[in-house]
N, C-alpha and C positions, 0 to 999 in steps of 0.2 A: 603123249602128255602125262603119262604115269610117272615120269621121272621127277616132276616137281614135288609131289608129296614126299618122296624118298630124300630128295635134296633138302627139303625143309626139315625133315626129321633129323638128318645128319647135322645140320647147322644148329638146331636146338640142343641136341645131345652134346655137341662140342662146346656150346656156350655154357651149359650146365656144369660140365666137368671142368672147364676153364675157371668158372667162378668158384667152385669148390676148392680148387688148387690155390687160388689167389688169396684166400682168406684163412690164414693159419688160426687154429683154435687154441693154441698154447703158447706160452712165452718161453717154453723150453728151448734151449739152444744158445747160440752165440749172437751177440748184438754189439754194435758200436755206434758212437755218435759224439755229440758235443753239447755244451751249454755254458751257463754262467754259474760260478760259485762265489759266495760271499763268506769270508772268513776273517774275523777280527777287523772289521771296518775296511776290508780290502776286497775288491771285486776282480776276479780272474776268469778268463775263458778256459774251460776244461775240456779235455778229450778223454773219452773212456771206452774201454772194452769190457763188456759184461757177459757173464755166462750164467744161465739158469739151468739147474739140474733138478729133475723131479724127485721129491722126497716121498710124497703121498699124492693121492688123487688131485688135491687142490693146493698143495704146498710145494715150494721150490727153494732150493739152496741157491744163494746169490754169491758170486765171487766177481769182484770188479777191480780193475787196475785203471787208475785215472792219472792224468798228468796236467799240470798247469805250469807252463814255462819249463824250468829245469827241475821242478818238484814232482815227485811221484808218490801216489797214495794207493794203498791196497785196502779194500774193504771186503768183508764177508758178512753174510746174514741169511735171513729167511723171509720169504713173502708168501702170503696165502690169498687165494681168491676170495673176494667179498661179494662176488656176484657179477655176472656179465663179463665185461672186459676189464674189470678193476681189481687191483691187488693192493694189499697193505702188509707192512712188516717192519723190519729193522735191518740196519747194517751196523757193523762194528769196525772201527779203525784202531788196530793195535798200536800204531805209531803214536797216537794221541790218547789212547785208552778212552775213546769216546764212542758212544752209541747214538745213532740217529734214527729217526722215524722215516720210513720211505713209503710213498704211494705211487702206484703205476696205473696208467690207463693205456690199453692197447687198441690200436686201430689198424687192422690188417698187419702189415709188416713194420709198423712204427709204434714205438713206446714213448709216452710222455712220462717223465720221472721227476718227482719232487722229493728232496731229502732235507730234513731239518734236524739240527742238533743244538746242544747248549751254546756253542760258539759260532755257528754258521748255518748256511743253507745252500742248496744247489738246485737248479732246474735244468734238465737235460732232455734232449730228443735223441732217441736211439733208433737205428734201423737194423733189421734182421740181416745177419751175414749169411750169404748163400754158401751152401756146402760145396 
């Protein structure tokens, strides 16, 4: 009957390590997903690939390539942690010479993204790309 405590300990350790692995603590890395963009009174479905590279402890460089139909958009910028799982910053689109404000909320391997600029806005849901 001594096997039961060892088995229970092994199950608890596996659960603890599994939980730690399942909840990333950083947005660093590659993400992809889709959402809706509104630009000049037009609404389109967008698909995006986004990469976050660490600049400082709480700041990340953003580079994104998005497409809506046959149109392709490239953005770059920077976001910083504002506490917990939330980030704020900006993205810049050289095609249109426009800067937009961006806010992110992370929940495990999912990011909810909102971008707003002078002529439009976008709301996206991104998932972490596995290496």
